C-alpha positions as CSV (number, residue, x, y, z in Angstrom):
1,M,77.7,91.1,120.3
2,D,78.0,93.1,117.0
3,W,81.6,94.0,116.1
4,D,80.4,97.3,114.6
5,D,79.0,98.3,118.0
6,L,82.3,97.4,119.7
7,R,84.1,99.6,117.1
8,V,81.9,102.4,118.3
9,F,82.7,101.6,121.9
10,L,86.4,101.7,121.2
11,A,86.1,105.0,119.3
12,I,84.3,106.7,122.1
13,A,86.7,105.3,124.7
14,R,89.7,106.7,122.7
15,S,88.1,110.1,121.8
16,G,86.0,110.9,124.8
17,S,82.9,112.1,123.0
18,L,80.2,111.0,120.6
19,G,81.1,113.7,118.1
20,A,84.8,112.9,118.0
21,A,84.1,109.2,117.7
22,A,81.8,109.9,114.7
23,K,84.7,111.7,113.0
24,L,87.1,108.8,113.7
25,L,84.6,106.3,112.2
26,G,83.4,108.5,109.4
27,V,79.7,108.2,110.4
28,S,77.1,110.6,111.8
29,H,76.8,111.7,115.4
30,P,73.3,110.1,115.8
31,T,74.6,106.8,114.4
32,V,77.3,106.6,117.2
33,G,74.7,107.5,119.8
34,R,72.3,104.9,118.5
35,R,74.9,102.1,118.4
36,L,76.1,102.9,121.9
37,H,72.5,102.8,123.1
38,V,71.9,99.4,121.5
39,L,75.2,98.0,122.9
40,E,74.3,99.1,126.4
41,Q,70.7,97.9,126.1
42,V,71.7,94.4,124.9
43,S,74.4,94.0,127.6
44,G,72.3,95.6,130.4
45,Q,75.4,97.7,131.4
46,M,76.3,101.4,131.2
47,F,79.8,101.7,129.7
48,F,80.3,105.5,129.9
49,R,79.3,108.3,132.2
50,R,79.2,112.0,131.4
51,T,81.7,114.3,133.1
52,G,82.9,117.8,132.5
53,L,85.8,116.4,130.5
54,G,83.6,114.3,128.3
55,L,82.6,110.6,128.3
56,V,84.7,108.4,130.6
57,L,84.5,104.6,131.1
58,T,82.5,103.1,133.9
59,D,83.8,100.1,135.8
60,S,81.8,97.9,133.3
61,G,83.4,99.7,130.4
62,E,86.9,99.2,131.9
63,R,86.3,95.5,132.2
64,I,85.4,95.0,128.5
65,L,88.0,97.5,127.1
66,H,90.8,95.0,126.9
67,L,88.6,92.3,125.3
68,A,87.3,94.8,122.8
69,Q,90.9,95.7,121.9
70,E,91.7,92.1,121.4
71,M,88.7,91.6,119.1
72,E,89.8,94.7,117.1
73,H,93.3,93.3,116.7
74,T,92.0,90.1,115.4
75,A,89.5,91.7,113.1
76,L,92.1,94.1,111.6
77,A,94.5,91.1,111.1
78,I,91.8,89.3,109.2
79,E,91.0,92.4,107.1
80,R,94.7,92.9,106.2
81,R,95.2,89.2,105.4
82,L,92.2,89.2,103.1
83,A,93.4,92.3,101.4
84,G,96.9,91.0,101.1
85,D,95.6,87.8,99.4
86,S,93.8,89.6,96.6
87,E,94.6,87.9,93.3
88,Q,94.0,90.8,90.8
89,P,95.9,94.1,90.6
90,E,92.8,96.2,90.9
91,G,90.9,98.2,93.5
92,L,91.6,101.1,95.8
93,L,95.2,101.7,97.0
94,R,95.5,104.2,99.8
95,I,98.8,106.1,99.8
96,S,100.0,108.3,102.6
97,C,102.7,110.9,101.8
98,A,103.4,114.7,101.9
99,E,101.6,116.7,99.3
100,W,104.8,117.9,97.6
101,F,106.1,114.3,97.4
102,A,102.9,113.2,95.7
103,S,102.9,116.1,93.2
104,Y,106.6,116.3,92.3
105,V,108.1,112.8,93.0
106,L,105.4,110.2,93.0
107,A,103.3,111.6,90.2
108,P,105.3,109.9,87.4
109,V,105.2,106.6,89.4
110,L,101.4,106.8,89.7
111,S,101.1,107.6,86.0
112,E,103.2,104.5,85.1
113,L,101.1,102.4,87.6
114,S,97.9,103.5,85.9
115,Q,99.2,102.7,82.5
116,R,100.3,99.2,83.5
117,H,97.4,98.5,85.8
118,P,94.4,100.6,84.8
119,L,92.1,98.9,87.3
120,I,94.1,100.1,90.3
121,V,92.7,103.3,91.8
122,P,95.4,105.2,93.8
123,E,94.1,107.4,96.6
124,I,96.6,110.0,98.0
125,I,96.2,110.9,101.6
126,P,98.4,114.0,101.9
127,G,99.7,115.4,105.1
128,H,102.4,115.1,107.8
129,R,100.3,112.9,110.2
130,Q,101.8,109.4,110.4
131,F,98.8,107.2,109.5
132,D,98.4,103.9,111.3
133,L,99.3,101.1,108.8
134,V,98.2,98.5,111.4
135,R,94.7,99.9,111.4
136,R,94.8,100.3,107.6
137,E,94.4,104.1,107.7
138,A,96.7,103.8,104.7
139,D,98.0,100.8,102.7
140,I,101.4,102.2,102.0
141,A,103.3,105.2,103.3
142,F,106.2,107.4,102.2
143,R,107.8,109.6,104.9
144,I,111.0,111.1,106.1
145,V,111.4,109.1,109.3
146,P,111.9,105.4,109.6
147,F,108.9,103.3,110.8
148,T,109.1,102.1,114.4
149,E,105.7,100.3,114.5
150,P,105.8,96.5,114.8
151,D,105.3,94.3,111.7
152,I,106.1,97.0,109.2
153,V,108.1,96.2,106.1
154,Q,110.2,99.2,105.2
155,R,112.8,100.4,102.8
156,R,114.9,103.5,102.5
157,L,113.8,104.5,99.0
158,L,116.0,107.4,98.3
159,T,118.0,110.3,99.8
160,M,116.3,113.6,98.9
161,S,118.5,116.6,98.3
162,Y,117.4,120.0,99.4
163,G,118.3,123.5,98.1
164,L,118.0,127.1,99.0
165,Y,115.6,129.1,96.9
166,V,114.5,132.6,96.2
167,G,112.0,134.1,93.7
168,V,113.6,134.3,90.2
169,A,113.3,138.1,90.2
170,M,114.7,138.6,93.7
171,P,118.3,139.6,94.4
172,S,120.7,137.3,96.3
173,P,120.5,137.9,100.0
174,K,123.3,139.5,102.1
175,K,125.7,137.0,103.7
176,D,124.4,137.5,107.2
177,G,120.8,137.8,106.1
178,E,120.2,141.3,107.2
179,G,116.7,142.4,106.1
180,L,116.0,139.0,104.8
181,G,112.8,137.1,105.4
182,L,112.8,133.3,106.1
183,I,110.1,131.0,104.9
184,T,110.2,127.9,107.2
185,M,108.2,125.0,108.5
186,N,105.6,125.7,111.2
187,T,106.2,125.3,114.9
188,A,105.5,121.6,115.0
189,Q,108.3,121.0,112.5
190,A,110.7,123.7,113.8
191,H,113.2,121.0,114.8
192,Y,113.6,119.9,111.2
193,P,117.3,120.0,110.1
194,D,116.6,122.3,107.2
195,V,114.9,124.9,109.5
196,L,117.9,124.9,111.9
197,W,120.3,125.1,108.9
198,L,118.4,128.1,107.5
199,E,118.4,130.0,110.8
200,Q,122.2,129.3,111.2
201,M,122.8,130.4,107.6
202,Y,121.2,133.8,108.1
203,P,121.5,134.8,111.8
204,Q,120.3,138.4,111.1
205,A,117.2,137.3,109.2
206,R,113.8,136.9,110.7
207,T,111.0,134.4,110.0
208,V,108.2,136.0,108.0
209,F,106.1,133.0,107.0
210,S,105.8,129.4,108.1
211,S,103.8,126.4,106.8
212,S,103.9,122.7,107.1
213,S,103.3,122.6,103.3
214,R,106.4,122.7,101.2
215,T,104.2,123.6,98.2
216,V,102.8,126.7,100.0
217,Q,106.3,127.7,101.1
218,A,107.4,127.5,97.4
219,Q,104.5,129.7,96.4
220,M,105.3,132.3,99.0
221,C,109.0,132.2,97.9
222,T,107.8,132.9,94.3
223,Q,105.9,135.9,95.6
224,G,109.3,137.4,96.8
225,L,108.5,137.1,100.5
226,G,111.9,135.6,101.3
227,V,114.1,132.5,101.0
228,A,113.1,128.9,101.6
229,V,114.8,125.5,101.8
230,L,112.9,123.1,99.6
231,P,113.3,119.6,98.3
232,R,115.1,120.0,94.9
233,S,112.5,117.7,93.3
234,L,110.1,120.5,94.0
235,G,112.2,123.7,93.8
236,D,114.1,122.8,90.6
237,Q,110.8,122.1,88.7
238,L,109.4,125.6,89.3
239,P,110.6,128.2,86.8
240,T,109.5,131.0,89.2
241,L,112.3,130.0,91.7
242,R,116.0,130.3,91.5
243,R,118.3,128.0,93.5
244,L,121.1,129.9,95.3
245,E,124.6,128.6,95.3
246,V,125.9,128.1,98.8
247,D,129.1,126.8,100.3
248,E,127.4,124.1,102.3
249,A,124.1,122.6,100.9
250,P,121.1,122.2,103.3
251,P,120.9,118.7,104.9
252,S,119.4,116.0,102.9
253,R,116.6,113.7,104.2
254,D,115.9,110.0,103.6
255,I,112.6,108.9,102.2
256,W,111.2,105.7,103.7
257,M,108.6,103.5,102.1
258,G,106.6,101.1,104.4
259,Y,103.6,98.9,104.6
260,H,102.3,96.2,107.0
261,Q,103.7,92.7,106.5
262,D,100.2,91.3,106.1
263,M,99.9,93.4,103.0
264,R,103.0,92.1,101.2
265,R,101.0,89.8,98.9
266,M,98.5,92.6,97.8
267,D,99.2,92.8,94.1
268,R,98.3,96.4,93.7
269,L,100.6,97.4,96.6
270,R,103.5,95.3,95.3
271,A,102.9,96.9,91.8
272,L,103.3,100.4,93.2
273,A,106.3,99.5,95.4
274,D,108.2,97.8,92.6
275,I,107.6,100.8,90.2
276,A,108.6,103.3,92.9
277,V,111.9,101.4,93.4
278,D,112.6,101.2,89.7
279,M,111.8,104.8,88.9
280,I,112.9,106.9,91.9
281,G,114.8,104.5,94.2
282,N,118.5,105.3,94.8
283,D,120.9,104.8,97.6
284,L,118.9,101.7,98.5
285,C,119.8,99.8,101.7
286,A,118.6,96.4,102.9
287,P,115.1,96.7,104.2
288,T,114.8,96.8,108.0
289,G,112.3,94.8,110.0
290,S,110.7,92.1,107.8
291,N,111.9,91.2,104.3
292,S,110.1,93.0,101.5
């Protein structure tokens, strides 16, 4: 049985439709349909039935689901191990982090990496979604929450300070925030400590703009729309913003660096990790989980 066909089977089982499975796999809709047809023809079984809610597993599909997941686990382990055993610091290195972190914190690290190892090709995957390191959706990730997945080597890389910013031409806000606009994270990140701090800081203000992108928040702040809490590595570098002096600074956040333990011998990953620690690491603690 072709492993690629089983990958299609698993993608359909997880997503519930051919179209969604195609997006997960990065292939066309007809390709997914064709591979499923081949798998069912070869096995003589129907693995899915159509319902109003999408494609659901038949009894035959349920019986092979666990076995297909075990095959996937083994295949991914082999893939990670082979990647981790690469002997030359060259090739694609997929890096997951927030856009602002890549632009204003990681950029000098990536520049140094390219100078030392010009055959390494960093690929930034920006966003807040926590990419699956086990499935190699990314090789290494930088994020503001510790990793809880099994077999992840992680390190608290630095503690990021935050500041309160306003457009450089804008006056300082009133103490209670009357008439002030707040620029915050969107609904999904409304629980972030800096959002709660900002709302408590200016109880009479109202939210006028929200975005999950710190870079977009900074630009709207530049336009004079209101005040925003931003990482100082971002806000202090923009001449169009002015950091306000406050009695109590916004809460800081830890930045964690993590990768799967099978990848620890990948030369290009180790090169990036070592340069990141040397150039931006501070307040380091002992790595949790496996040793790095």
